[in-house]
N, C-alpha and C positions, 0 to 999 in steps of 0.2 A: 504494500500500500504506500503511495507516494506521501512524502512529508511536504508541508507547505514551504514556500520559499523562506530562506533565512530572514528572520525579522530583526529589525533594529531594536524594537521595543517588545517587551513581553505581552502576550495575550492575557488580559486581566479577566477576572470573573465578571466584571461589568462591561467588557468590551462588546461593541457591535461587530458582527462578522461582515467583512467587506471583501467582495471578489471583483476583480477587473479582468476583462476579456480583451482579445486582440482586435475585435471589431464589434460594431453594434449588434445587439440581439433583437430577434423578434420577441418583443417584450411579453406578448401573451403566452409564449411557450414556457415562461418561468412561473411555475405555480407551486406554492408551498404544499408539501406533502406528497407531491407526485414527481415532477421534474427536479424540484429543489427540496432536499431533505436535510434537516439538522436534528440529530438525535443524540440522546444520552445513552451511553453504553454501560450496562451494569457488569458486575464481576463475572457473570456467566455468559457474557456476550450478547445478552438481550438488549433490544433497542427500544427506547421510549421517545416519541416525537417531542420536540421542544416547541411550544407555541410561541408565536412572535409576529411582528409586523415586518413587511418587506418593502423595499424600494428597488424598482428596476427602471433604469433610465439609460438608454443607449447601450454602452458596453459595461455598465456598472450595476452591481447588485449589492444591496445592504440588507442585512437581516438583524433585527433587534429583538433578542429574546424577551418574552413578556415578563418573566420573573426578573426582579431587580438584579440579582447576581446568579450566575451559574455556580455549580458546586466546584469549588477549588479542588484540583487534583483529580477530578473525575475526567474520564475520556469521553469526548464528543466526536461524532462523525458528521462531516459535511459531505453530502452526496449530490453530485450534479450528473444528471442522466443525459442520454442522447436525445431525449425529447426536447431539450433546449436547442434551438436553431438560430442561425443568423437570418438576416433579412432575405436571403436567397433560399432559405429552407435547408441549408446544409447543417447537419447535426454536429453537435459538440461531441468530442471524444469523451465518453463517460469517465468520471474521475471521482475518487473518494479521498478525503483528507481526514486525518485524526488530529484532534486538537485537545490540549490539556490546559485549562486556564489556571492562572496563578492567583493565590489568595491575596486580596487587596486589604484585608483587615486582620493581618496576623497579630497585631497588637491587641486585638479584642476591643478596640475603641473606634468610635465613629467621629471622623474629623470633617467638619464642614467649613467652607469658607464662602462668604458672600462677596460678590464683586459688583461694583457699580460703574457705569460708564463714566469715563473721566471727561469732565467739562463737555457734556453733551449739548446738543442744539437747544437753545433757549436758556441755558445756564450762563452765569457770569464767567467770563474768560473764554467762551467758545469763539472761534476754534483754537485749540492748542495745536502747536506744530509737532508733528511726529518726529521722534528722535531717529527713527529708522529711515524715513523717506523724505522728510522735509515738507510733506504735504499736510493738509489739515487732518487732525485726528478726529475719529468718529464721523468721517465724511466719506461719501461714495461718489466717485467721478465716473459718470456713465456716458459713453459716446457711441453713436451709430450714425452713419449717413442718413438713415431713415428718420431719426428724431434729433440729430445734432448733438451738441454737448449739454449735459444736464448734471447739476450737482444736487444730491439729496443727502440728508444728514440723519444721524442717529439721535433719537430722543433719549431722555433719561431712562435707563433700564437697569434692573438688578438681576443678576444671575447667581444661582447657588451651585457650588461645586462640592463634591465629596472627594476628599483626598485619600489616597492609599497610605498605608503605614510609611511615614517618611524614612524610617530607619531600616526598611526591609530590602531596599533595592540599590544600595551603594551610592546614594546621592540622587538617584533618579526618583522623581515623585510623579507617579501616574495619578490622574484624576478624571472624574466624569461629571458632565452636566446632563441632567436627565432630559429625555424626550419631552417635548411640550414647552420647554423654555423658549423665549422668543425675544427678538429685538424690534423695537418700534422705530420706524423710519419715516421721514417726511415724504410727501407724495410728489408725483410728477404731473405737470400740466403740459401735455404732449403737443409738440409742434412738428409738423412734417418737415423734414430737412432742417429742423431747428429754427425754421423761419415762418412757416405758414401754420397758424393755429389749427389744431385738429379737432377742437371742441371735444376733447377727451381728457378727463382727469382721472387719476387713479385714486385720489384720496390717500389717506395715510397708508403706508405699506407695513406689513408685518412679515418679518423673516422668522419662521418657526423652525426649530430643530425637530425634524420628524423622526429621528433616531437619537439615541444617546450620543452625546459628544464625547469622544475619547481624547484625552490630552496627556501630555507628558512635559514635565519640567526637568531639564537635564543640564549637565555641564556643557559649556559652549563647544561645539564640535570644530569650530574654526580657531581654537586656541589649543596649545598643548594640554594634554589631559591633566597634567600636574598644576596647571594654572588655577589659582584660587578664583572663585567668582568675584567679579568686581563690576560695579554698576556701569563704569565707563569703558574699561579695558577688556573685560571678559564677562559681559552680562549673561545671566542664565538663559539658556536656549529653551524656547517654548514651541511645542508642536501640537497642533489641533487637527482632528479630522472629523468631519460631520456632514450631514445631509440636510439641506436647507430647502424649505418650501416658502415661496414668495406669494403673498396674497395682498389684496388691497381692499379698502373699505367701500369704494364705489363699485357697484355691481358690474357696470359695463367695463370700467377700468380693470376690475379683477378678471373678467372674462378674457381680456387681452393680455394681462400681465401674469396671471398665476402660473406657476411652474415649480418643478423640483430641480434643484441644482445639486447633483450627487457628488459624493467623495470630495468635498472641498477640503483641501489640505492647506492650512494656514500656518505660517511660521513666524516667529518673532522672538522677543526677549522679555525677560522679567528683571526688575530691579526693586530694591527696597529704598524708600525715601520717606523721612519723617514718620517712620513706624508703619508705613503702608507698603503693600506689595503692588507694584505697577506692572501691568502686562500690556505690551503692544504686539499685535500680530497683523500681518498683511497678506492679502491674497487678491488675485484678479479672478472674478467670477465671470463665466461665459453665460450671458443671459439671452434668452430668446425674446424677440420683440415682434409683436403683432403677427406672429407666425410667419414672418417674412425674412427676418434678419437676425443676426446675432450681434450683441454688443458687449464689449469688455467693461466690466464694472470693477473699478479699483477700490477695494475696501481697506481702510486702515482703522482697525478696531483698537480702542484703548479702554482698559478697565482697571480699576484699582480696588483693593480689599476695603470693605466697609462693614463694620460690625453692626451698624445701626440699620442700614438699608434693609428693606423687606421686599422680596420678590412679589410682583403682582400675581394674583391668581385669576386665571381666565374663568369667568362665570357666565360668559355670553354664549347662549345657545346657537349652534350653527343652523343655517337655513339653506334651502336649495334655491339658487337665484336664476338659473337658466339651464336649458338642455338643448341638445341637438340630436334628433329633431325636437322642435317645440311640441308640446301637447296639442293635438288636433291637426298636426301636419299631414299632408297628403303627398303622394308621389315620392316617398322617401326611397332613395336609391338602395337596392337590396344588398350591395356589398359594402356600404358605408358602415362606419362604427358609430356607436351611440355614446354620447358624452353627457355627463351630469356634472354641473358646475355648482359647487357649494360656496358658502361665504368664507370658509376657512378649511384648512386641511382636515381630513377625516382619518380616524384611526382604523387601519385595515387589519389589525391583529385579529385573526380568527374569522374574518369575513370571507366567505366562500361564495362562488356563483350559486344562485338559487337558494341563498341563505337569507341575508337581510336585503339583498337586491335580487328581484325575480324578473325574468323576461318571459312573457307568455304569448303564445299565438292565440289571440282572442277568437279569430274566425274559425279555426279548426280545433281549438282546445289544446291543452298541453303546454309544457314548459319548453323553452328553447335553450339548448346547451350553449354556453358562452364562457369566455375567460375575462377576468378583470385585471386592469392595470390602473395605477394611481399616479397622478402627476399634478403636483401642486394641490389645488383644491378641486381638481377635476378627476372624476372617476370614469374610466373608459370601459364600455362593454363591447367585447369583440366576439360575435357569434362564431361558433366553430365552423359553420358553413354559411353561405349567403342566405339571407332571408328569402322567403317565397314571394312571388309576385302577387299583387292584389290582395294582400291579407292585412288584417288589423292586428297590431301588436300592442302590448302594454308592458311598461316597466313599472314595477311596484317597489317602492322604497320603504324599508322597515326601520328597525331600531339602530341606526348608526349613531356613533358618538365622535366627538372631536378629540384632539390629542389630550385635552384636559378631562375627558370623560363626560362632557356636557352632551346631553341627548339632542338629536335633531328635532327641531320644532317645525311643524307644518302650519301654514296660515294661508288665507285666501289670496294674499299677494305674492306667494312664491310661484315657482315655475310649474307646480302641480295644481295650482288653484286650491291648495290645502288638502287635496285628496291623497297625496302620496303616490299618485299614478301619473305616468306620462303615456298617453295613448296616441298612436300614429298609424298611418296606412302606407303600405309600400306601393311603388309605382306598378302599373299593370299594363305594360305595352301589348297591344294586339299583335298577334303573330304576323310576320311579314317575310316575304321572300326577297325583299330589297336588301342589298348589301349595305353594310355600314360605311360611312365616309369619315375621313380624317377632318377634324375641324381646326386643329392647330398642331404644329410640330416645332418645338423650340430646341435648337435654333435652325430652322429651315422653313420650307414651304409645305403646305398640306396637299400637295399634288405632285405628280411627276413633272420634271422640268425639261425644257429644251432650249436651244439657242444660248447656252452659257458660254462664256469666254473668260479671259483673265480679269475683266472689269465687272462682269455681272454673273450672278448665279444662274440666270435664265428666267423664262416665263413658263406659266402652266401649259402643259400639253393640252391641245384642244382650244386654246385661246386664239384670239386674232393675232396675226403675224406682227401687227403694230403695237401689241400690248407692251406697256412698260415692263422692263425686266427687273427682277429682284437683285438687290445688291448682294455681294458676297457675304456669306454668313460667318459669324465668329461666335465663340463661346468662351466666357471667362474661365480661367483655370480651376476655379472653385464652383463652376456651374454644373447643372444637371440637365439631362434631356427630359422633356415633358411632352407627352402626346395625348391629345383629347379626341374622342370620337363622338359621333352623333347618335350612337345606339349603345345599348348594353352589350358588353363584349363577353366572350368566353375566356376567362383569364388563363385557362389551361393551354390556350393556343398562343399566348404571348410568351413564347419561349426564346430565351437568349441563345444565340449561336455560340458554339464552343470552339469553332474553327472558322477560318476565312470562308465566306460563302455558304455558311450553314446557319440554320435557325430561322424562325419566323421574324425575329427581331435581331438585327445584326448591328453591332457597334464595333467598328474596326478602325485600327490605326493604319494610316497610309504612308507610303514613302513619297519621295519627291515626284515620282511619276504617277502617283495615284493608285499604286498597287497595294493591296492589303498585306501588311507584314505581321498581323496578329490581332486577336480580339482584345477588347478592353475589359479587364476584370472589374466587376461592379455588381450592384444589386438592382434588380428590377422589381418594383412594387406596383402591382396592378390593383385597380378598384373597378367600380361598375363601368365607367365610361372613359377611363384614362389610365395611363401608367407613367411612372417616372423611372429614370435610370440614373443612378449615382455611381460614378467611378470610385473604386476603392481608394485609389491614391490621388486622383485628380488628373486633369488633362495637362499635357506638357506644352508649355508656351511655344508657339511657332510650329507645332506639329499639326498635320491635317488629319481629320477623322471623318468617317462616313457612317451614317445611320441608314439602314435599309429596312423598310417594312414590306413584307412579302405577302401578297394577296392570293397567290395561286393563279393559274392560267384559265380557269373556267368557273362555272357557278357552283361547283361542288366543293365542299370543305374537305381538304386533304391534310395529311401530316405536313408539318412545317409551314402551315399557312395561318394567317391571322383571320379569325372568324368571329362572328357575333354570337350572342347567346342563343340566337335562332338557328345557328349552324350554317350561316351564309357567309361566304368569304368577303373580305374587305373589297370595297369598290375603290380603287386607287385614283380614279380619274373622274372627278365630279363634273367636269365639263362635257363628258361623254354621256351624261345622263344619270338619273337616279332611279331607274326602274329595275325590275327583277333580273332582266337579262344582262344588266351592266356590271354585275359582281365579277370579281376577278379581273386580271389584266396585268399590266407591267408594274414592276416594283416602284414604290416611292423611295427615292434616294435623296438624302440631304447630306451635303458635304460642308464641313465647317473647319475653321482654323482656330486653335486655342490661342487666346490672348491673355495678357496679364490681368489678374483680377483687380478690379477697381472698387469704387464705393457705390456703384449702381446696385439696385435691388430688383430682382426679378419677381414679378407678381403674376401668377397664372389666374386669369379671370374667365369665368364661364357665365353664360346667360342662364339665369334661373329666376323664376320657374319657366319652363318651356312647355309648349302645348303638344308638340309632335313627339310624344314619348317614344314611339317605335321607330322614328327616324325615316319614315317612308315618303315624306314630302307632302303628306295630306293630313288634314284634321279629321281623324276618324271619329266615328260615333261614340266610341268609348273615351275619347280624349276631351279635355276641357280647354276652352279658349283662355289664353293667358295674355291679357292686354299689357302686362308689365314688359313683355318683350314682343313687340309687334310694330307693324307699320300700316296705318290706315291709308288706303289708296282711293282716290276719286278720279272720275273722268271729267275733264273740262268740256263744257258744252261746245259742240262743233262750231257754233256761231260766234263763240268768244275766244277760241283757242289761238287765233292768229295764224293758223296753218292752212296750207293748201291740202285739204282733206282728200283730194283725188276722188277715187271711186267710193270712199266711205261716206255714208249718209247718216249713220246712227250707230251709237255704241253704248253699252250699259253692262253693269255687273249683275250676276245672279248669285243666289245663295248656294248654288250647286248645280250640277248638270240637270237641266229640265226644271230648275227651281224658279223662285220668285225673283223679281227685279229688286235690287237693293241699291241705295245711293252711294254706298262706300263698301269696299271690300277690305278685309284685314289679312295681311300676311303675318303669320305667327312665326317668330324667329327663335332660333336656337344656335348654339355653337360656342366658340371660345375666342377671346381676344387677349392673348397674353401681352403683358407690357413690362417694360423695364423703367423703373423710377430712378432718375438721375439726381444730381446734387443741385442745391439751390444756385441760382444765378440772378444777376440784376434784371429787373423787368425790361423787356424789349418789345413785348407784344402790345397791341392796342385793344383795350377792353371793349371798345365800341363795336368791334367785330362780333362780339358775343352779347352786346347790349348791356354791359355792366361797367361799373366803376371799380377799378382795382384798388385794393388796400395794401399797405405795406410796400416793401421795396424789392421783394424777391418773387421769382417764379421758379417752379420745379419742372424741368422737362421730363416728359414721359414718352418713351418710344413705344409705339403700337406695332407689334410684330405682325407678320402677314398671316393672320388667321382667316378663317372663312365662316361666315354666317349662312345658315340654311333657312329658307323660308318655305311656308306651306303654299300649296297651289291655290289659285283663285280662278273663278270661272267668269267668263264674259260672253256676250253675244253682240253681234253687230249686223249692220245691213250695208250692202254695197249696190251700186247701180252700174251695170255692165251692158253696154250697147242699148241703153235706155230701159233695161229690164232690172227691177229690184231683185236682189239676190240675198237671202238670209244666210248669215254665218253663225251657226248656233253652237252653244256648249263648248266653247274653246277653253281648255284648261291649260294653265301655264305649266303645271307640274312643279317640281321642286325649283325654288329660286336659289341661286348661288351668288352670294355677295362676297367678293374677294377684296381684301385690303390691297390698295394700289399705291405703289411707291412712285408718286408723280414727280417727274423731273429728275429722276435718279436720286431722290432724297427719301429717307425713311419718314413714315408718318409720325409726326411728333405732336403730342398734346401737352397741356400744362396744368399743373396744380397751382392755384392762386387763391388769394384771399379776396373776397368781394366786400366792398364797403357796405356795412349794415347787415351783413349776413353772418351767422355764427359758423356754419359749416364751411370747410374748404370746398372749393369748386374745381371740378375737372372740366377743362374745355379743350376742344379739338376740332380740327377740320379733317373729317374722315373721307378720304378719297377711295372710291370703291369701283369695282367692275361688277355689273349685274349680268347674269346669264340665266336663261330659261331653256336648258338643253332638251327638255322633253316636250316643249310646246310645239304642237303640230297643228297647222291650219289647213284644212281641205275644204274646197267649195265645189258644189255641184252646179256646173254651168253647161246645160245640154248643148247650147249653141257652139261651145268650144270642145265638145266631145265627152262631157261628163265631169268626173272629179278632176280638179286641178289643184296643185300644191301652191300654197301661198307662203312666201318666205317672210321672215321678220328679223328685226335688228336687235332683239334682246340677246345679244351675244357680245361679250366684252363691251357692254354699254357703260360708258363712264358716268358715274354719279358722284356728287359731293354732298356730304351731310355736315352742317355746322352744328355741333352738339355741345351741350353744357348741362351740368347737374352736380348735386352735392356728393361729397364723400362722407359716409357715416360708418359707425361700427355697430353691428347687431348685438343683441343681448348675449349671444353665444360666442362673441369675439370676432366673427368674420367681418372682413371689410366689404362694404357695399358702395358701389359707384352707380348712380342713376343718371341717365343721359336722355335728353330730349332734343329733337332738332329745332333750331331757332328760326330757320328759313324754309320756305317751300322747296321741295325737291321735285324737279320736273323730269318726267320720263316720256319722251316723245317716241312713240312706237311707229316705225315705218314698216309698211308691208308692200311687197312687190310680187307680181304674178304676170302671166301672159295676158291676163284680163285687164291689167292696169295696176297702178300704184295708189297707195293711200297712206294716211297718217292719222294717228289718234294721240292726243296729249293727255297723259295721266299726271296726277299730282299727289305727292305726299305732303299735305299741308303742314305748315309750321305747327309743332306740338303734337303731330300725329305719329311720329316715330319715337318709340320708347325702348331704351336698352337698360336692363337691370343686371349689372355685372357684379358677381360675388366671388370673393376669394375662397380658398379651401378652408375647411375647419382647421382651427389652430392645432388641434391634437387629433391623433387617430388618422385612419385612412379615409380618403374621400374618393 
């Protein structure tokens, strides 16, 4: 049986067990009692499980036994099984360690020491300068390009430590601060880029120790061992290791901020002055921000012994403040994970799936197997398999407690409405034989490309030969590939290639001549309608890479081909049409060059909610119209449109083939528009273009990547006069509409985040240049004088459109970022038709305010 790596410090009977791995884990595979076991071994070899709480974050595991102290001298076994996997599903080599804790109380005495923050925020003398760093003591410097530089400070706090027998370890003094202790920190008033107010405040922040803090005071390792401790020349060395949960008092701010920072290892010094023991420790914490970015937080903690100070007792009952999905939600994606957000961290000791948290299938009855993970004040439920389509589910929350043992309180204002239940319904796409389409591929185009050269990546196959070509694609060295589809996918078909030219999803490194020299090692994580690929090491600056999506060559789903949940192969070529026969085809290939990582932040945005659940290009009877993502289209009266209408004498919309006449038709939109948020810059744009008065002095550029929006079919009828004879043109369906982002003039599409005078929310403004295609729209007219049916051609093919859009940026109760957009000016669509019978024209209009886009970021935690 292997022994643990040699330790610098002894394992105490109060120690938290911490394990670190070589790469991030699939957190749901780490479950106490099955894949992770910590047991006490008796003299006969029998094993007794040790109850406790667990923290699993990325490549870190911490296990805090529920009992205050383990039995000194007793053998314990830590068993990690092959059921623990990494993000790619690769199993851990099973391993078992034997551990024997050391007695911390050999003197038979209990030594406690209270520490108070030294000159905390709000106290006289704040801030004191740190002896270690020269920076302010009890202050945190937080920087991210996304929110700029921020200073937050520790408030007056008292911590209580229990010291081991000082005489038992040759000068080493181990100590413990118990789980549930916390630090009070001032809040953040977030500004995007540090310049544009986000209208999001955290309120006061609480940093809770979610496991016992293990600490050691020791001789200074940077001085000869024989050197006597000296406050200036050889201060006592202090080492702390702990797991920290960050939460905040504002519910929306907490949804965005709450997180667990595991295995924090802080080092510092201790000195005695005026009869007090002063400890300073420093550490840079890596914090997640808004689910989009990471920020280094430089903490300089200063505490001093204080015999009078009393630790505060947490007597506030926790509440559930938000959930994803929210109760009453419809069309929940079946492979998404469920998140419950509480007002503070909850104690997970002994909490098992279907114990105090139950997931039930209300429609069919019965409980749904799932695994639990915990992060900050968020509890994630990860069903063992995807949920079923078109079913009602319910999460029932029982008797949970916080770290101080306060029981969860339900009330009418919480996320459950006081019932303790979250009820939602999953999406129910109608079966379709239409193949799925790619809506976005970062960083590349969502279509096969042609006409590429050294200066341009190319244009979409099937587009007009005069289409603007996409600029060459680049990827920051710390970036990841993200692909979004317009249908639910079969995740089992999203298989990474293991060699050049193999696999349904190929991520390959290229040489200077464009030849594959090897596959890129990394993890592919798929959800209902998208996947992301993260390289294990990162991209190499200056190296070229290639992403290939393989659809297969026909309409049957075969091995090594990307397929939908309906078993239909990917349709790689949206401009070839979106009908059943269009599935399969040539590969989608995106080539990019890795560039140095900068301060830009990638933000995958998807249109939600969307009406076309099954992605077939039509609003089926089982689907619900979603005006949040739609474009209302009207026909300008032929007498007023200013066009030469030619043979066209009348045109109008119908509510469907053979249906009633309607004044306006709605195209319901879905898809993805990934963006990259840049750094603030001085204002150069004119707010008048968007009908607004700008506030502040900064704008934040936002590059809109070449995604594709897909719209549902609309129906129209018209009349024409040919050789003096009126000819009806009935039941013309556009089929699926394809709206491609157009990089006009060889420049990327760039929007801006700005502050608007008199408006609280930051605004996103953009000029969206698009191409519109209706590849399945066919017009045939029966003209007996010309021999019967004749074909009528139309120009909804690479038809340029421009949408001037504007709208607020807000944050949802579950923490997701929301960008709402509305067109500020009319969008004209002049439809020209040509035939041997003559030519004609119809002017359509998307009036100002009739096009709405609701772009939502991914959930901050769990899979989307």
